[in-house]
BAMARDO-974731 format. One record per atom (N, C-alpha, C): x, y, z. Coordinates in steps of 0.05 Angstrom, whole numbers, padded with zeros to 5 digits, always signed. Example, Ala and Ser with C-alpha at 12.3 -4.5 7.8 and 13.67 -1.06 7.14 Angstrom:
<recs>
+00264-00114+00156;+00246-00090+00156;+00264-00066+00156;+00257-00045+00142;+00273-00021+00143;+00258+00001+00157;
</recs>
This chain:
<recs>
+01231-00892-03943;+01252-00918-03942;+01236-00932-03956;+01253-00949-03980;+01232-00958-04000;+01232-00992-03994;+01218-01003-04001;+01205-01034-03996;+01231-01050-03995;+01249-01050-04020;+01271-01067-04029;+01289-01063-03996;+01288-01037-03979;+01306-01035-03958;+01296-01050-03936;+01271-01047-03940;+01249-01059-03916;+01249-01084-03916;+01249-01095-03942;+01255-01126-03948;+01279-01142-03934;+01305-01123-03940;+01331-01130-03930;+01334-01129-03898;+01313-01125-03885;+01319-01121-03859;+01315-01149-03840;+01330-01155-03821;+01314-01181-03811;+01288-01166-03803;+01279-01191-03775;+01258-01180-03758;+01256-01168-03742;+01284-01168-03721;+01290-01151-03700;+01301-01126-03709;+01307-01121-03736;+01318-01096-03745;+01290-01083-03753;+01271-01099-03762;+01249-01083-03775;+01235-01078-03751;+01220-01086-03725;+01213-01080-03703;+01229-01058-03690;+01260-01059-03692;+01274-01034-03683;+01266-01014-03696;+01264-01013-03725;+01266-00990-03742;+01238-00981-03735;+01214-00996-03734;+01183-00988-03729;+01182-00978-03704;+01196-00975-03687;+01197-00964-03663;+01205-00938-03669;+01227-00936-03672;+01247-00910-03689;+01228-00894-03702;+01211-00904-03716;+01198-00889-03740;+01172-00875-03723;+01166-00892-03708;+01135-00889-03684;+01138-00861-03668;+01169-00863-03654;+01177-00841-03638;+01184-00810-03657;+01192-00816-03674;+01194-00798-03696;+01166-00785-03706;+01151-00801-03712;+01126-00792-03720;+01115-00775-03694;+01104-00789-03677;+01101-00769-03657;+01113-00748-03649;+01132-00743-03651;+01149-00720-03647;+01140-00702-03666;+01136-00709-03695;+01132-00697-03716;+01106-00684-03714;+01087-00703-03700;+01059-00691-03699;+01061-00670-03673;+01070-00674-03649;+01081-00651-03632;+01084-00630-03640;+01106-00636-03658;+01128-00603-03664;+01099-00589-03683;+01087-00603-03692;+01069-00592-03719;+01040-00579-03702;+01036-00592-03676;+01018-00581-03659;+01022-00555-03647;+01042-00552-03636;+01061-00529-03625;+01059-00508-03647;+01072-00514-03668;+01078-00494-03690;+01080-00500-03716;+01067-00497-03736;+01074-00508-03767;+01106-00516-03764;+01107-00548-03780;+01134-00554-03781;+01140-00540-03812;+01165-00542-03821;+01174-00526-03847;+01161-00544-03869;+01161-00571-03866;+01150-00587-03887;+01132-00614-03880;+01110-00605-03874;+01087-00622-03867;+01083-00644-03873;+01098-00647-03901;+01095-00678-03918;+01115-00701-03903;+01129-00691-03883;+01147-00710-03863;+01128-00730-03855;+01105-00717-03843;+01092-00731-03829;+01067-00753-03835;+01070-00745-03863;+01056-00758-03882;+01079-00780-03892;+01105-00777-03898;+01124-00799-03905;+01130-00811-03883;+01131-00805-03863;+01133-00822-03837;+01104-00845-03834;+01085-00831-03833;+01065-00853-03824;+01067-00878-03849;+01073-00874-03872;+01070-00889-03894;+01100-00908-03886;+01112-00899-03878;+01136-00912-03869;+01131-00932-03855;+01115-00929-03824;+01107-00942-03809;+01093-00962-03821;+01073-00954-03840;+01052-00977-03852;+01072-00996-03868;+01087-00984-03887;+01106-01008-03895;+01119-01028-03877;+01128-01014-03858;+01147-01027-03842;+01128-01052-03826;+01100-01044-03822;+01080-01060-03809;+01077-01082-03822;+01060-01076-03850;+01065-01100-03863;+01079-01115-03876;+01103-01110-03879;+01128-01131-03877;+01128-01149-03851;+01126-01130-03828;+01131-01153-03804;+01107-01174-03807;+01086-01161-03815;+01059-01181-03813;+01057-01200-03834;+01070-01197-03849;+01077-01218-03875;+01097-01242-03859;+01117-01230-03850;+01132-01250-03841;+01120-01274-03821;+01112-01257-03800;+01093-01271-03781;+01076-01295-03791;+01061-01281-03815;+01041-01302-03825;+01055-01317-03834;+01079-01314-03845;+01089-01339-03866;+01108-01361-03849;+01111-01353-03820;+01126-01371-03802;+01097-01383-03784;+01078-01376-03792;+01057-01401-03785;+01045-01427-03802;
</recs>
């Protein structure tokens, strides 16, 4: 997910998307711990997406204060 896509989301959508990404991330980590997944770079990409979403959400919260 690119930054311009994240910026276009509303705050509620950001929170929902972050919840989904965290669920995907934990599922990927669990699957990788049990047996190596085909593309482990997906774990890194998912972690970075969560960080991008979190950063934008924090930026919006600070802007409203």
